[in-house]
Residue frames as a rotation matrix with the C-alpha (Angstrom) as fourth column:
MET 1
0.588 0.809 0.000 0.00
0.809 -0.588 0.000 0.00
0.000 0.000 -1.000 0.00
ARG 2
-0.442 -0.716 0.540 1.27
0.703 -0.650 -0.287 3.45
0.557 0.253 0.791 -0.81
THR 3
0.727 0.594 -0.344 0.95
0.684 -0.592 0.425 6.43
0.049 -0.545 -0.837 1.48
THR 4
0.147 -0.665 0.732 2.70
0.196 -0.706 -0.681 9.73
0.970 0.244 0.026 2.02
LEU 5
0.654 -0.042 -0.756 4.56
0.757 0.049 0.652 10.34
0.010 -0.998 0.064 5.26
SER 6
0.644 -0.536 0.547 6.54
-0.379 -0.843 -0.381 13.29
0.665 0.038 -0.746 6.56
ILE 7
0.694 -0.510 -0.509 9.78
0.695 0.659 0.288 11.93
0.188 -0.553 0.811 8.00
ASP 8
0.863 -0.437 -0.254 12.24
-0.228 -0.785 0.576 14.10
-0.451 -0.440 -0.777 9.91
ASP 9
0.625 -0.667 -0.406 15.59
-0.636 -0.133 -0.760 14.60
0.453 0.733 -0.508 8.21
ASP 10
-0.283 -0.801 0.527 17.60
-0.958 0.262 -0.116 12.88
-0.045 -0.538 -0.842 10.95
VAL 11
0.151 0.431 0.890 15.34
-0.360 0.862 -0.356 9.80
-0.921 -0.267 0.285 10.82
MET 12
0.960 0.203 -0.195 15.56
-0.237 0.211 -0.948 9.67
-0.152 0.956 0.251 7.02
GLU 13
0.256 -0.947 -0.194 19.37
-0.855 -0.129 -0.502 9.87
0.450 0.295 -0.843 7.11
ARG 14
-0.361 -0.386 0.849 19.59
-0.812 0.578 -0.083 7.15
-0.459 -0.719 -0.522 9.72
ALA 15
0.498 0.632 0.593 17.19
-0.207 0.751 -0.627 4.84
-0.842 0.189 0.505 7.86
ARG 16
0.905 -0.208 -0.371 19.10
-0.375 0.023 -0.927 5.32
0.201 0.978 -0.057 4.61
ALA 17
-0.063 -0.984 0.168 22.42
-0.965 0.017 -0.261 4.69
0.254 -0.178 -0.951 6.36
VAL 18
-0.177 0.075 0.981 21.09
-0.561 0.812 -0.163 1.45
-0.809 -0.579 -0.101 7.88
ALA 19
0.833 0.534 0.145 19.70
-0.157 0.481 -0.863 0.37
-0.530 0.696 0.484 4.51
ALA 20
0.615 -0.680 -0.399 23.07
-0.638 -0.132 -0.759 0.98
0.463 0.722 -0.514 2.86
LYS 21
-0.259 -0.755 0.602 25.00
-0.962 0.254 -0.095 -0.74
-0.081 -0.604 -0.793 5.66
LEU 22
-0.191 0.287 0.939 22.80
-0.307 0.891 -0.335 -3.84
-0.932 -0.352 -0.082 5.48
SER 23
-0.944 -0.117 -0.307 22.40
-0.320 0.108 0.941 -3.75
-0.077 0.987 -0.140 1.68
THR 24
-0.511 0.857 0.069 18.66
0.776 0.495 -0.391 -3.85
-0.369 -0.146 -0.918 2.25
PRO 25
-0.336 0.446 0.830 16.01
0.599 -0.579 0.553 -1.82
0.727 0.683 -0.073 0.43
PHE 26
-0.916 0.002 0.400 14.96
-0.227 -0.828 -0.513 1.40
0.330 -0.561 0.759 2.18
LYS 27
-0.016 1.000 -0.004 11.33
-0.704 -0.009 0.710 0.25
0.710 0.014 0.704 2.15
THR 28
0.288 0.065 -0.955 12.24
0.337 0.927 0.165 -2.91
0.896 -0.369 0.245 4.10
ILE 29
-0.721 -0.628 -0.292 14.17
0.521 -0.215 -0.826 -0.97
0.456 -0.748 0.482 6.73
VAL 30
-0.729 0.504 0.464 11.30
-0.578 -0.816 -0.021 1.48
0.368 -0.283 0.886 7.25
ASN 31
0.276 0.889 -0.365 8.72
-0.497 0.457 0.738 -1.33
0.823 -0.023 0.568 7.54
GLU 32
0.050 -0.327 -0.944 10.86
0.611 0.758 -0.230 -3.30
0.790 -0.565 0.238 10.01
ALA 33
-0.910 -0.410 0.060 11.49
0.230 -0.620 -0.750 -0.18
0.345 -0.669 0.658 12.09
LEU 34
-0.392 0.849 0.354 7.77
-0.764 -0.515 0.389 0.63
0.513 -0.117 0.850 12.17
ARG 35
0.393 0.516 -0.761 6.90
-0.042 0.837 0.546 -2.92
0.919 -0.182 0.351 13.21
ALA 36
-0.339 -0.615 -0.711 9.49
0.728 0.307 -0.613 -2.85
0.596 -0.726 0.344 16.01
GLY 37
-0.941 -0.008 0.340 8.29
-0.147 -0.891 -0.430 0.56
0.306 -0.455 0.836 17.14
LEU 38
-0.051 0.997 0.060 4.64
-0.712 -0.078 0.698 -0.47
0.701 -0.007 0.714 17.13
ASP 39
0.219 0.053 -0.974 5.49
0.411 0.901 0.141 -3.58
0.885 -0.431 0.175 19.16
GLN 40
-0.759 -0.573 -0.311 7.14
0.540 -0.286 -0.792 -1.34
0.364 -0.768 0.526 21.75
VAL 41
-0.737 0.533 0.415 4.15
-0.550 -0.830 0.090 1.00
0.393 -0.162 0.905 21.86
GLU 42
0.191 0.896 -0.401 1.68
-0.434 0.444 0.784 -1.86
0.880 0.024 0.474 22.36
GLN 43
0.043 -0.242 -0.969 3.59
0.684 0.715 -0.148 -3.44
0.728 -0.657 0.196 25.24
PRO 44
0.942 0.262 0.209 3.14
0.026 -0.680 0.733 -1.75
0.334 -0.685 -0.648 28.59
ALA 45
0.110 -0.946 0.306 6.34
-0.552 -0.314 -0.772 -0.40
0.827 -0.084 -0.556 30.08
LYS 46
0.209 -0.129 -0.969 7.92
0.630 0.776 0.033 -2.68
0.748 -0.618 0.244 32.63
GLN 47
0.436 0.004 0.900 7.73
-0.524 -0.812 0.258 -1.05
0.732 -0.584 -0.352 36.01
ARG 48
-0.508 -0.655 -0.560 10.09
0.213 0.534 -0.818 -1.88
0.835 -0.535 -0.132 38.79
ARG 49
0.509 0.666 -0.545 8.58
0.680 0.076 0.729 -2.31
0.527 -0.742 -0.414 42.22
TYR 50
0.210 -0.374 0.903 9.23
-0.416 -0.870 -0.264 0.60
0.885 -0.320 -0.338 44.50
LYS 51
0.323 -0.183 -0.929 11.18
0.721 0.683 0.116 -0.51
0.613 -0.707 0.352 47.53
THR 52
0.545 -0.189 0.817 11.77
-0.525 -0.836 0.156 1.41
0.654 -0.514 -0.555 50.70
LYS 53
-0.197 -0.671 -0.714 14.47
0.412 0.605 -0.682 0.60
0.890 -0.428 0.157 53.17
PRO 54
0.838 0.542 -0.065 13.35
0.269 -0.305 0.914 1.00
0.476 -0.783 -0.401 56.78
HIS 55
-0.319 -0.916 0.245 15.62
0.172 -0.310 -0.935 2.94
0.932 -0.256 0.256 59.05
LYS 56
0.225 0.364 -0.904 15.43
0.938 0.171 0.302 2.86
0.265 -0.916 -0.303 62.81
MET 57
0.230 -0.072 0.970 14.98
0.076 -0.993 -0.092 6.45
0.970 0.095 -0.223 63.91
GLY 58
-0.258 -0.297 -0.919 14.91
0.877 0.328 -0.352 5.85
0.406 -0.897 0.176 67.64
LEU 59
0.770 0.475 0.427 14.22
0.201 -0.815 0.544 8.47
0.606 -0.332 -0.723 70.29
ARG 60
-0.227 -0.816 0.531 16.54
-0.399 -0.419 -0.815 10.40
0.888 -0.397 -0.230 72.53
HIS 61
-0.634 -0.087 -0.769 17.01
0.582 0.601 -0.548 9.08
0.509 -0.795 -0.330 76.02
GLY 62
-0.836 0.363 -0.412 14.11
0.226 -0.456 -0.861 10.13
-0.500 -0.812 0.299 78.24
ARG 63
-0.529 0.685 -0.501 11.56
-0.843 -0.493 0.216 10.47
-0.099 0.536 0.838 75.40
ASN 64
-0.743 0.385 0.548 8.56
0.218 0.913 -0.345 8.17
-0.633 -0.137 -0.762 75.07
ILE 65
-0.894 0.404 -0.191 6.09
-0.343 -0.347 0.873 7.90
0.287 0.846 0.449 72.18
ASP 66
-0.659 0.681 -0.320 3.35
0.735 0.674 -0.080 6.32
0.161 -0.287 -0.944 74.27
ASN 67
0.306 0.725 -0.617 1.96
0.747 -0.585 -0.317 9.75
-0.590 -0.364 -0.720 75.13
ILE 68
-0.046 -0.321 0.946 2.18
0.934 -0.350 -0.074 12.04
0.355 0.880 0.316 72.10
GLN 69
0.778 0.393 0.491 0.94
0.223 -0.903 0.368 15.13
0.588 -0.177 -0.789 73.96
GLU 70
0.843 -0.516 -0.152 3.65
0.107 -0.116 0.987 14.74
-0.527 -0.849 -0.042 76.56
LEU 71
0.049 -0.852 0.522 6.29
0.887 0.277 0.370 14.16
-0.460 0.445 0.768 73.88
LEU 72
0.209 0.099 0.973 5.21
0.734 -0.674 -0.089 17.29
0.647 0.732 -0.214 71.97
ALA 73
0.977 0.160 0.144 5.29
0.019 -0.730 0.684 19.30
0.214 -0.665 -0.716 75.19
GLN 74
0.523 -0.851 -0.042 8.84
0.402 0.203 0.893 18.09
-0.751 -0.484 0.449 75.85
ILE 75
-0.148 -0.606 0.782 10.01
0.977 0.034 0.211 18.88
-0.154 0.795 0.587 72.32
GLU 76
0.023 0.249 0.968 8.20
0.614 -0.768 0.182 22.17
0.789 0.590 -0.171 71.74
GLY 77
-0.948 -0.316 -0.029 8.07
0.201 -0.527 -0.826 23.40
0.245 -0.789 0.563 75.31
GLU 78
-0.377 0.847 -0.373 5.03
0.853 0.160 -0.497 24.21
-0.362 -0.506 -0.783 77.42
ASP 79
-0.300 0.230 -0.926 4.80
0.005 -0.970 -0.243 27.79
-0.954 -0.077 0.290 76.08
SER 80
-0.979 -0.199 -0.048 4.17
-0.046 -0.015 0.999 26.71
-0.199 0.980 0.006 72.47
ARG 81
-0.445 0.882 0.155 0.42
0.894 0.448 0.012 26.22
-0.058 0.144 -0.988 72.93
């Protein structure tokens, strides 16, 4: 099938260079490149699982997280309210 496409100059140069290097017709190179590109577009991108590494933060000596109000009072001071 014939159709008209607008191809960027850099893509045209690269396709012609590949065709010359492989001694393959330009039409074949373009069709193979389009097939490969369409295969990539159809496949969803592989996503790596996001991993977090836990880090023990700890508390300073004398601090306790059992009572948050008390902890905030110790950290911020009684006058902060």
